[in-house]
N, C-alpha and C positions, 0 to 999 in steps of 0.2 A: 472411871474411864468414860470419856465422852467423845462422841463423833464430832469432828471439827466442822465449822461452818463452811459454806461454799466459798467465801472469801479466803479463809485460811487454807482450804483445800488446794486452791491454785498456788499459793505460796509454798505449801508443803510439797506439792507435786514438783515444782521447779527445784527445790532443794534436794528432793529425792533423786531426780535425774542428774543433778550436779555431782552427787556422791556416788551414784550407781548408774553411769551412763549406758551401760549395756543391758540393763534390766528395764523392761517396759510393761510392767503389770497393770499400769493405770488404764490400759486400753480395755480391760475387762470391766463390764458394767458393775460387777459385784465387789470391786476393790474399794475399800474405805480406809480412811486415816483417822486414828483416834488420838486424843490428848489424854495423858495420864497426869493427874494432880497428885503431887507427893505431899503427904501429910506429916511424915516423920522419917528422918534419916538417921541411921546409926553407923558410925564409922568404926571399922575394925582394922587396926593397923597391922596386926599379924595375929597368929593364934595365941600368943602369950600375952598380948596387950590389947585389951578391949577398952574403948573409950565410951 
């Protein structure tokens, strides 16, 4: 998990407000956005069938 750059922060902030228009937590100075890098994904179709 890595904190996003300043350029990415502005883009993420716009997207966040697009999906959550009533929430404005970005006004707080301590609000940060992080990027998660996925290394491995395991799909589980249901409890009886694991891929």
